[in-house]
N, C-alpha and C positions, 0 to 999 in steps of 0.2 A: 527624419530619424525614427526608427522603430524602437520602441521601448522593449527591453528584454524582461520577461516575466519569469520569476522563480516560483515554483509550486512547492507547497508543503502539504503532505498528506499525514494527518494525525491518525494513528492506528493504535487504539488502546481500549481499555475497559476490562471489566471483570467477568464478562460472559453471563450477565443476568437478564438482559433484555430479550433474548431469543431463547430463553430457557424453555424446555429442557434440551434443545439442540445445542445451544452454546453452554460452555463451561468456562471456568477461570483459565484453564490451559488451552482452550479451543474456542475463543470468542467468535462472534458472528462474522467479523471481517475475513476469517479464514475459510468460511463455508462457501461451497459452490452451489448456490441456491437455484441458479437458472441453467446449470449444466454447461456453462461456457467459461469457467474459471472462478476463482474466489472473488469476493467483492473487492478485496485489496488489489488483486492483479487487474481486474477490470477497470478500476479507478485509475491506476497508473497507466494502463494502455490507452485510456481515453485522453489523459493528459499528454501522452507521447504522440498522439495523433493530431495535435494542434497544427494547423497549417502555417502558423507564424514562425516556423523554424524551430531550432533547438530550444527547448524549455527545460532547464534543469528541474528534476523532480527529487525532492528530499522527503524521506520517510521518517517520521518520528514515532517510535514504538517503545514499548516496555522491554527492558533487558530480558525479562522472562520469556518473551516471544522472539528474541533475536535470531535464534537458529531457524525458526519457522519462516521469518521474514526473509532471511538470507536465501533459504531454499526456494521460496516462492519467487523471489526477484532474480534468481541466478541467471536466467536467460533474457532478462529485460534490461535494456540500456537505459540508465537514468539520466543520460545526456549531461553528465557533469555533476549531477546531484548525488546524494548518498543517503545511506540509512544512518539514523542517529538513534541511539538507544539510551534510555534513562532509567 
């Protein structure tokens, strides 16, 4: 029997660690530092690429960034997972 894993990606912060590039309304997880997608998108895509089958990906983020997360995840299947805003 294969155990099913559910993934949780916590996306939050106040944008102070990558200052001055990051700001409270645009923290580091939304930046495309390597030229191939934001850190948040790249993380979710790595989880979706797991060979063990469908792995639900749940995102936990601030309500302040809800629209940005929804836009970034619009074309990515979360395999039964969802975005949770607090």
